[in-house]
C-alpha positions as CSV (number, residue, x, y, z in Angstrom):
1,M,0.0,0.1,-0.1
2,K,1.9,3.2,-1.1
3,I,-0.4,5.7,0.7
4,H,2.4,8.3,1.1
5,L,1.0,8.7,-3.0
6,S,-1.4,10.7,-1.4
7,L,1.0,13.4,-0.2
8,L,1.2,14.1,-4.1
9,H,-3.1,15.1,-4.0
10,P,-2.9,16.9,-0.8
11,K,-6.4,17.7,0.5
12,P,-6.9,21.6,1.3
13,A,-7.4,22.4,4.9
14,G,-11.0,22.7,6.3
15,L,-12.6,21.8,2.9
16,V,-15.7,19.7,3.5
17,L,-17.6,18.0,0.8
18,Q,-20.9,15.6,0.7
19,Y,-21.0,12.6,-1.5
20,G,-24.5,12.8,-3.0
21,T,-27.2,11.8,-5.8
22,A,-24.7,13.0,-8.2
23,G,-21.4,12.3,-6.8
24,F,-19.1,14.9,-5.8
25,R,-19.2,17.9,-7.7
26,T,-17.8,21.4,-7.2
27,T,-14.9,23.6,-8.6
28,A,-12.4,21.6,-10.3
29,R,-9.3,23.1,-8.6
30,H,-10.9,21.4,-5.0
31,L,-10.8,18.1,-6.5
32,D,-7.3,16.4,-7.0
33,H,-7.5,14.9,-3.3
34,V,-11.3,13.7,-3.6
35,M,-10.5,11.8,-7.2
36,F,-6.9,10.4,-5.8
37,R,-9.3,9.1,-2.7
38,M,-12.0,7.9,-4.7
39,G,-9.5,5.8,-6.7
40,L,-8.8,4.1,-3.3
41,L,-12.5,3.9,-2.4
42,A,-13.2,2.6,-5.6
43,A,-10.5,-0.3,-5.1
44,L,-12.3,-1.4,-2.2
45,R,-15.3,-1.7,-3.3
46,A,-14.2,-3.7,-6.0
47,K,-12.3,-6.2,-3.7
48,K,-15.6,-6.3,-1.1
49,T,-18.4,-7.0,-4.7
50,M,-14.9,-8.9,-6.3
51,S,-16.3,-7.3,-9.4
52,T,-15.1,-4.2,-11.6
53,I,-16.1,-0.6,-10.3
54,G,-16.2,2.3,-12.6
55,V,-15.5,6.1,-11.6
56,M,-17.0,8.4,-13.9
57,V,-14.9,12.0,-14.0
58,T,-18.2,14.7,-14.8
59,A,-19.9,17.4,-13.8
60,S,-23.0,17.1,-16.0
61,H,-24.8,19.7,-16.7
62,N,-22.7,22.1,-14.2
63,P,-20.5,25.0,-15.8
64,E,-17.3,24.2,-17.3
65,E,-15.0,25.3,-14.7
66,D,-16.8,23.0,-12.2
67,N,-16.0,19.2,-11.9
68,G,-17.0,16.1,-10.1
69,V,-17.0,12.1,-9.8
70,K,-19.4,9.5,-9.7
71,L,-18.8,5.9,-8.4
72,I,-20.5,2.9,-10.5
73,D,-21.5,-0.3,-8.9
74,P,-21.2,-3.9,-10.4
75,M,-24.5,-4.1,-12.3
76,G,-23.8,-0.2,-13.7
77,E,-26.3,1.1,-10.7
78,M,-25.0,3.6,-8.6
79,V,-23.1,3.0,-5.7
80,A,-24.6,1.5,-2.4
81,V,-26.0,4.1,0.0
82,A,-24.0,2.7,3.0
83,W,-20.9,3.6,0.5
84,E,-22.1,7.0,-0.3
85,S,-21.3,7.6,3.8
86,Y,-17.7,6.1,3.2
87,A,-17.2,8.3,0.0
88,T,-17.5,11.3,2.3
89,Q,-15.4,10.1,5.2
90,L,-12.7,9.7,2.9
91,T,-12.5,12.8,1.4
92,N,-12.9,14.7,4.1
93,A,-10.1,12.8,6.4
94,E,-7.7,15.2,7.0
95,Q,-4.3,14.1,5.6
96,D,-3.0,12.4,9.2
97,A,-5.8,10.6,9.4
98,L,-6.4,9.1,6.2
99,L,-4.9,5.8,6.3
100,T,-6.6,5.2,9.9
101,T,-9.9,6.3,8.0
102,L,-9.0,3.6,5.3
103,K,-8.4,1.0,7.8
104,D,-11.6,1.5,9.7
105,I,-13.4,0.9,6.1
106,I,-11.3,-2.4,5.1
107,K,-12.1,-3.6,8.6
108,Q,-15.9,-2.5,8.9
109,E,-16.2,-3.9,5.4
110,A,-14.1,-7.1,6.3
111,I,-12.4,-6.5,3.0
112,S,-9.5,-9.2,2.4
113,M,-6.6,-6.8,0.4
114,D,-5.2,-10.0,-1.2
115,K,-7.5,-9.7,-4.2
116,K,-6.4,-7.8,-6.9
117,A,-9.1,-5.6,-8.2
118,M,-10.2,-3.9,-11.3
119,V,-11.9,-0.1,-12.0
120,F,-12.8,1.4,-15.2
121,V,-12.4,5.2,-15.5
122,G,-13.8,7.5,-17.8
123,R,-14.3,11.1,-18.0
124,D,-16.3,14.1,-19.8
125,T,-14.6,16.9,-22.1
126,R,-13.8,19.5,-19.7
127,L,-10.4,20.9,-19.5
128,S,-9.7,19.5,-16.0
129,S,-10.9,16.2,-16.3
130,E,-7.7,14.5,-17.6
131,D,-5.4,15.5,-14.7
132,L,-8.6,14.4,-12.3
133,S,-8.9,11.2,-14.2
134,Q,-4.9,10.7,-13.3
135,A,-5.9,11.3,-10.1
136,V,-8.2,8.4,-9.8
137,L,-5.9,5.9,-11.5
138,D,-2.8,7.0,-8.8
139,G,-5.1,6.3,-6.2
140,V,-6.3,2.9,-7.6
141,S,-2.8,2.0,-8.6
142,S,-1.3,3.2,-4.7
143,L,-3.3,-0.1,-3.6
144,G,-1.4,-2.3,-6.2
145,D,-4.8,-3.0,-7.8
146,H,-5.4,-2.7,-11.5
147,S,-7.7,0.0,-13.9
148,H,-8.6,0.7,-17.6
149,D,-8.6,4.2,-18.4
150,F,-11.2,4.5,-21.0
151,G,-10.7,8.3,-21.6
152,L,-13.4,10.3,-23.1
153,V,-17.0,8.5,-22.5
154,T,-20.5,9.3,-21.8
155,T,-21.6,8.6,-18.0
156,P,-23.9,6.2,-19.6
157,Q,-21.3,4.5,-21.7
158,L,-19.0,4.0,-18.3
159,H,-22.0,2.5,-16.5
160,Y,-22.7,-0.1,-19.5
161,L,-19.2,-1.0,-19.7
162,V,-19.0,-2.0,-16.2
163,R,-22.1,-3.8,-16.7
164,C,-21.0,-6.0,-19.7
165,Q,-17.8,-6.6,-17.7
166,N,-19.5,-7.9,-14.4
167,T,-21.8,-10.2,-16.8
168,N,-19.0,-12.1,-18.9
169,G,-20.5,-10.2,-21.7
170,S,-24.0,-11.4,-21.6
171,Y,-25.1,-7.7,-21.8
172,G,-22.8,-6.7,-24.4
173,N,-19.4,-6.4,-25.4
174,A,-17.2,-4.2,-23.0
175,S,-16.1,-1.9,-25.4
176,L,-17.3,1.4,-27.2
177,E,-17.6,-0.5,-30.6
178,G,-19.7,-3.1,-28.9
179,Y,-22.1,-0.1,-27.1
180,Y,-22.5,1.3,-30.7
181,Q,-23.1,-1.9,-32.7
182,K,-25.5,-3.2,-29.9
183,L,-27.3,0.0,-30.2
184,S,-27.5,0.3,-33.9
185,Q,-28.5,-3.6,-34.8
186,A,-31.2,-2.8,-32.2
187,F,-32.3,0.1,-34.2
188,A,-34.2,-1.6,-36.9
189,V,-36.1,1.2,-38.2
190,K,-36.7,1.2,-42.0
191,L,-35.5,4.8,-43.8
192,T,-38.5,7.3,-44.5
193,T,-37.9,9.9,-46.8
194,D,-40.3,12.1,-45.5
195,Q,-38.9,12.8,-42.2
196,S,-36.7,15.7,-41.6
197,P,-33.6,15.1,-40.0
198,L,-33.2,15.5,-36.3
199,R,-31.4,18.3,-35.0
200,I,-29.2,17.4,-32.2
201,D,-27.9,20.2,-29.5
202,G,-24.7,18.3,-28.0
203,A,-24.2,20.9,-25.2
204,N,-20.4,21.3,-26.4
205,G,-20.3,18.1,-24.4
206,I,-19.0,14.5,-24.7
207,G,-22.3,13.4,-26.3
208,A,-21.4,15.3,-29.8
209,L,-18.4,13.8,-29.7
210,K,-20.0,10.4,-29.1
211,M,-22.7,10.6,-32.1
212,R,-20.1,11.5,-34.4
213,E,-18.2,8.3,-33.5
214,M,-21.5,5.7,-33.7
215,E,-22.6,7.9,-36.7
216,P,-20.9,5.1,-39.4
217,F,-22.9,2.1,-37.4
218,L,-26.3,3.9,-37.9
219,Q,-25.5,3.2,-41.7
220,Q,-27.5,6.3,-42.5
221,R,-30.8,4.8,-40.8
222,L,-31.0,8.1,-38.7
223,S,-30.7,11.3,-40.6
224,F,-29.4,14.5,-37.9
225,N,-27.6,17.5,-37.8
226,L,-25.4,18.0,-34.9
227,Y,-25.1,21.7,-33.2
228,N,-23.0,22.9,-30.1
229,D,-20.6,20.1,-30.9
230,G,-17.9,21.7,-29.1
231,T,-15.7,22.9,-31.7
232,S,-16.5,26.2,-31.0
233,G,-19.0,26.9,-27.8
234,R,-18.4,26.6,-24.0
235,L,-19.7,23.7,-22.4
236,N,-23.7,23.8,-21.5
237,H,-23.4,27.9,-21.7
238,L,-26.6,28.8,-23.6
239,C,-27.5,25.3,-24.6
240,G,-28.0,21.6,-23.3
241,A,-31.0,19.9,-21.6
242,D,-31.0,21.8,-18.4
243,Y,-30.2,24.8,-20.4
244,V,-34.0,24.2,-22.4
245,K,-35.7,23.1,-19.8
246,V,-35.5,25.1,-17.2
247,Q,-35.5,28.4,-19.4
248,Q,-37.9,27.0,-21.6
249,R,-36.8,28.0,-24.8
250,S,-34.4,26.7,-28.0
251,P,-30.4,26.5,-27.3
252,Q,-28.5,29.0,-28.8
253,G,-26.6,27.7,-32.0
254,V,-29.5,25.4,-33.1
255,E,-31.5,26.7,-36.6
256,M,-35.2,25.7,-35.4
257,V,-37.7,25.6,-38.5
258,A,-41.3,25.5,-37.4
259,G,-42.2,21.8,-37.1
260,E,-39.0,20.1,-37.1
261,R,-37.8,18.0,-34.1
262,C,-35.2,18.9,-32.0
263,C,-33.4,17.4,-29.1
264,S,-30.7,18.5,-26.6
265,F,-28.3,16.0,-24.4
266,D,-27.2,17.8,-21.1
267,G,-23.4,18.0,-20.6
268,D,-22.3,14.3,-19.6
269,A,-25.3,13.0,-21.9
270,D,-27.3,11.1,-19.6
271,R,-30.5,13.4,-20.2
272,I,-32.5,14.3,-23.2
273,V,-35.3,16.9,-23.3
274,Y,-37.2,17.5,-27.2
275,Y,-38.6,20.6,-28.5
276,Y,-40.1,22.4,-31.4
277,H,-41.4,25.6,-32.9
278,N,-45.0,25.7,-34.0
279,P,-46.0,27.6,-37.0
280,Q,-46.2,31.2,-34.9
281,G,-42.8,30.7,-33.5
282,H,-43.7,29.1,-30.0
283,F,-41.4,27.4,-28.5
284,H,-42.9,23.7,-27.5
285,L,-41.4,21.1,-24.8
286,L,-41.2,17.6,-24.4
287,D,-39.4,16.7,-21.2
288,G,-39.6,13.7,-19.2
289,D,-43.2,13.0,-18.9
290,K,-43.8,13.4,-22.8
291,I,-41.0,10.8,-23.3
292,A,-42.0,8.1,-20.5
293,T,-45.7,8.5,-21.9
294,L,-44.6,8.0,-25.6
295,I,-42.3,4.9,-24.8
296,S,-44.8,3.3,-22.2
297,T,-47.8,3.6,-24.6
298,F,-45.6,2.3,-27.3
299,I,-44.5,-0.9,-25.0
300,K,-48.0,-1.2,-23.6
301,E,-49.5,-1.4,-27.6
302,L,-46.3,-4.3,-28.6
303,L,-47.6,-6.5,-25.3
304,T,-51.1,-6.7,-26.2
305,Q,-50.2,-7.2,-29.9
306,A,-47.4,-10.0,-28.9
307,G,-50.3,-11.5,-26.1
308,L,-47.7,-11.2,-23.4
309,N,-49.1,-10.6,-19.9
310,L,-46.5,-8.8,-18.4
311,Q,-46.8,-6.1,-15.6
312,L,-46.1,-2.3,-17.1
313,A,-45.5,0.6,-14.6
314,V,-44.7,4.2,-15.1
315,V,-42.9,5.6,-11.9
316,Q,-43.1,9.5,-11.3
317,T,-42.0,11.8,-8.9
318,A,-44.5,14.3,-7.4
319,Y,-42.9,16.8,-10.5
320,A,-44.8,14.9,-12.9
321,N,-47.3,16.7,-14.7
322,G,-50.8,15.7,-13.6
323,S,-51.9,15.5,-17.1
324,S,-49.2,12.6,-17.9
325,T,-50.5,10.9,-14.4
326,H,-54.3,11.4,-15.3
327,F,-53.4,9.9,-19.2
328,L,-51.6,7.1,-18.4
329,Q,-53.9,5.9,-15.6
330,N,-57.2,6.6,-17.1
331,N,-57.0,6.5,-20.8
332,M,-54.1,3.7,-21.1
333,K,-54.8,1.6,-17.9
334,V,-50.7,1.6,-16.8
335,I,-49.8,1.5,-13.3
336,V,-48.3,4.6,-12.3
337,E,-46.1,4.6,-9.0
338,C,-45.2,7.8,-7.3
339,V,-41.5,8.0,-5.1
340,K,-39.4,10.3,-3.6
341,T,-37.7,12.9,-5.9
342,G,-34.2,11.5,-6.8
343,V,-33.2,8.6,-9.9
344,K,-32.1,6.1,-7.3
345,H,-35.8,6.2,-5.6
346,L,-37.1,5.6,-9.4
347,H,-34.5,2.9,-10.6
348,H,-35.1,1.3,-7.3
349,A,-38.9,1.0,-7.6
350,A,-38.9,0.5,-11.5
351,Q,-37.4,-2.7,-10.7
352,K,-40.1,-4.2,-8.8
353,F,-42.2,-4.4,-12.0
354,D,-41.9,-7.1,-15.3
355,I,-41.0,-3.6,-17.2
356,G,-40.5,-0.3,-15.1
357,V,-40.5,3.0,-17.2
358,Y,-39.1,6.3,-15.3
359,F,-38.2,9.4,-16.2
360,E,-37.6,12.5,-14.0
361,A,-39.0,15.8,-16.1
362,N,-35.5,17.1,-16.6
363,G,-35.5,14.0,-19.3
364,H,-33.0,11.8,-17.0
365,G,-34.5,8.2,-17.4
366,T,-34.7,4.6,-18.8
367,V,-37.0,1.7,-19.1
368,V,-35.8,-1.5,-16.8
369,F,-36.8,-5.1,-17.9
370,S,-36.9,-8.2,-15.4
371,D,-34.5,-11.3,-16.0
372,S,-38.2,-12.9,-16.6
373,A,-39.4,-10.3,-19.1
374,E,-36.5,-10.4,-21.3
375,E,-36.8,-14.3,-21.1
376,Q,-40.3,-14.1,-22.3
377,I,-40.1,-12.0,-24.8
378,K,-36.5,-13.4,-26.2
379,G,-38.6,-16.5,-26.4
380,L,-41.5,-15.3,-28.2
381,A,-39.6,-13.7,-30.7
382,A,-37.7,-16.6,-31.2
383,D,-41.0,-19.1,-31.6
384,P,-41.7,-19.9,-35.1
385,S,-45.3,-21.0,-34.8
386,L,-46.3,-17.6,-34.4
387,T,-48.9,-15.4,-36.3
388,E,-47.2,-12.7,-38.5
389,D,-48.5,-9.9,-36.5
390,R,-47.6,-11.5,-32.7
391,K,-44.1,-12.0,-34.6
392,S,-43.4,-8.7,-35.7
393,A,-44.6,-7.2,-32.0
394,A,-42.2,-9.6,-30.1
395,Q,-39.3,-8.8,-32.8
396,M,-39.8,-5.2,-31.6
397,L,-40.0,-5.6,-28.2
398,E,-36.6,-7.6,-28.3
399,D,-35.8,-4.5,-30.4
400,T,-36.7,-2.3,-27.3
401,V,-34.7,-4.7,-24.8
402,N,-31.2,-4.1,-26.8
403,L,-32.0,-0.6,-27.6
404,V,-32.4,0.6,-23.9
405,N,-29.4,1.3,-21.9
406,Q,-31.1,-0.6,-18.6
407,T,-28.2,0.9,-16.1
408,V,-28.8,4.9,-16.2
409,G,-30.7,7.3,-18.2
410,D,-28.6,7.7,-21.5
411,A,-29.3,10.3,-24.0
412,I,-28.2,8.5,-26.9
413,S,-30.0,5.2,-26.1
414,D,-33.2,6.9,-25.3
415,M,-33.2,9.1,-28.7
416,L,-32.6,5.7,-30.7
417,L,-35.5,4.4,-29.0
418,I,-37.7,8.0,-29.3
419,E,-36.9,7.7,-33.2
420,A,-37.9,4.4,-33.5
421,V,-40.9,4.6,-31.7
422,L,-41.8,8.0,-33.9
423,A,-40.8,6.2,-37.2
424,V,-42.8,3.1,-36.6
425,R,-46.2,4.7,-35.2
426,G,-45.8,7.2,-38.0
427,L,-46.0,10.1,-35.7
428,S,-44.7,13.4,-36.1
429,V,-43.0,15.4,-32.8
430,Q,-46.7,17.5,-33.1
431,Q,-48.7,14.9,-32.7
432,W,-46.7,13.2,-29.5
433,D,-46.7,16.7,-27.8
434,K,-50.6,16.4,-28.4
435,I,-51.5,12.6,-26.7
436,Y,-51.8,14.8,-23.9
437,T,-51.8,18.7,-22.8
438,D,-49.7,19.4,-20.1
439,L,-51.3,21.7,-17.1
440,P,-49.9,25.0,-16.3
441,N,-47.5,24.6,-13.4
442,R,-45.3,27.2,-11.6
443,Q,-42.0,26.2,-9.2
444,L,-40.7,28.5,-6.4
445,K,-38.5,28.8,-3.6
446,V,-38.7,30.3,-0.2
447,K,-35.5,30.8,2.2
448,V,-35.9,29.6,5.5
449,A,-34.0,29.2,8.7
450,D,-33.8,25.6,8.4
451,R,-34.7,23.4,5.7
452,R,-35.3,20.8,8.2
453,A,-38.6,22.1,9.7
454,I,-40.1,20.3,6.9
455,D,-40.8,16.8,6.7
456,T,-42.9,14.9,4.3
457,T,-45.1,11.9,3.3
458,D,-46.5,10.2,0.6
459,A,-43.5,10.5,-1.6
460,E,-42.9,14.0,-0.7
461,R,-46.7,14.7,-1.4
462,R,-48.0,15.8,1.8
463,A,-46.2,17.9,4.6
464,T,-46.3,16.6,8.4
465,S,-44.4,19.2,9.7
466,P,-44.3,22.0,11.0
467,A,-47.7,22.0,12.3
468,G,-51.0,23.4,10.3
469,L,-48.7,23.7,7.2
470,Q,-50.5,20.8,5.0
471,E,-53.8,22.2,6.3
472,A,-52.9,25.1,4.9
473,I,-52.0,24.2,1.7
474,D,-54.9,22.2,1.4
475,G,-57.1,25.2,1.9
476,I,-55.3,27.0,-0.6
477,V,-55.6,24.2,-3.0
478,G,-59.5,24.1,-2.5
479,K,-60.0,27.3,-4.2
480,Y,-58.6,26.6,-7.7
481,S,-59.7,24.4,-10.8
482,L,-57.5,21.2,-11.4
483,S,-55.0,22.1,-8.9
484,R,-52.4,20.5,-6.7
485,S,-49.6,21.9,-4.7
486,F,-46.8,20.4,-2.5
487,V,-43.7,21.6,-0.8
488,R,-40.1,19.9,-0.1
489,P,-36.9,20.7,1.5
490,S,-33.9,21.4,-0.9
491,G,-31.5,18.9,-0.5
492,T,-28.2,21.0,-0.7
493,E,-29.2,24.7,0.8
494,D,-31.8,26.2,3.4
495,V,-34.9,26.8,0.8
496,V,-38.3,25.1,0.5
497,R,-39.1,24.2,-2.9
498,V,-43.0,25.2,-4.0
499,Y,-44.6,23.4,-6.9
500,A,-48.2,24.4,-8.0
501,E,-50.6,23.4,-10.8
502,A,-53.7,24.5,-11.8
503,D,-56.1,25.0,-14.9
504,T,-54.7,28.3,-16.0
505,Q,-51.2,29.5,-15.6
506,A,-52.6,32.9,-13.9
507,N,-54.3,30.5,-11.3
508,A,-50.8,28.1,-11.2
509,D,-49.0,31.2,-10.3
510,C,-51.8,32.5,-7.7
511,L,-51.4,29.4,-6.1
512,A,-47.5,29.2,-6.1
513,Y,-47.6,32.4,-4.3
514,E,-50.5,31.9,-1.8
515,V,-48.4,28.3,-0.8
516,S,-45.0,30.4,-0.8
517,L,-46.7,32.6,1.4
518,A,-48.1,30.0,4.1
519,V,-44.4,28.2,4.1
520,Y,-42.8,31.5,4.7
521,H,-45.1,32.0,8.1
522,L,-45.4,28.7,9.2
523,A,-42.0,27.2,8.4
524,G,-39.6,30.1,9.7
525,G,-39.0,32.3,6.5
526,V,-36.6,34.7,6.1
527,G,-35.8,37.9,4.2
528,E,-38.0,39.1,1.8
529,E,-41.7,37.7,2.3
530,P,-42.9,36.2,-1.3
531,K,-44.4,38.7,-3.5
532,P,-47.4,37.9,-6.3
533,L,-46.3,37.0,-9.7
534,Q,-49.0,39.2,-11.4
């Protein structure tokens, strides 16, 4: 154990960081010691699980000067929650306590240090990422373990590579070429000449680079034009999925033509949103709710056509638009489960069903199939006695299984699935948008002295404290038509987030304001009291 190498990656005195859903994320210049120590932790996790572990250097949709790191568990999922606290402990240990902290983890987890571990490392296109990923590699090698540096990859590609490696190739070939081949072979869509090229905003990030690499594998089955490809603009600056979703406008650098479909990736290509301009030049967003509805509707119809009795569910958070929930439950008769905000809650809930579809409104999501569902689909697709109709549906389901990156939200994989569904169903982006109409909504933030004053239940849809708050919200909601509202504490700052939905934008705005006022007065608001939006 060459722990003295940590002196080459010193920790700034007094700096404290917290490993959250997105891993560690902060200014890049504060992360060198974090990366070295995450190399150490990944090697320990690999020894403990006797599997390959992934470390991705990225700050996703954050500005270019930031960076971050995420650990990836054996099946390509996020690292186990218990190990998030080890990550925080190890990162915050002062230099003279590092060895003791490391030994504590080894003892607590009863890790055998004799076995050699393997860690896969990947990075995004930020200028700081190359040096920071080298620090991860240094951490792994200081424990005498092995690593494979994949260099520039999207976050979902590294998740895929880790899963392939740990399933001995049954999920796919553990190489970038294997990823492109698996997806392009499953994208079995016949060319349509009347469909205009898809406009892709690559957020000046890694996704644009990887779409260029994938292009030859698609053999012109998908016509697309790439914008914000990283040749001139800054990463995530006035472009990318987060910008489009938050600002409700098209990104800079993309030529918008009325009625033509566009999509945006985020900085590490694990989120996607679609959008278009109508003939009057108005912007229309198709977010994660619309994507989940399109995909689950498609799968439901295929299951019926194939005669397969599998339980399909859509997992949402309280932020999902009420119209999408109503459409799925009442029109499509699909099970809808609501869970707490955060990808890990969605992913975990989706795994309880034969087929689980989940998307956050921000465009991060995927589809997960149980082993049994996959076996039934593959078995049916290979059955020579099927009628033409059933065979076609079974084969499309099998292609869907292979086209989806089941480990995590993947902008490239999700985009290909959306494009396949639109082509097979003969839908334009406007027809897709009209499946249901979003209820007008408004999100606000209220500063409070202590966010812990707010407690919630029922997947964050109802407040249990402070006393009287939920009753106040219920009273306000009762005044508006087709309305609902909920409040939840931020995970990172002393603010309470307010969501409101109603029949008109004016009513949604009034509802959000009134609920904000109730939060301010009942939950210890600080600073100026909320003002009406009108």
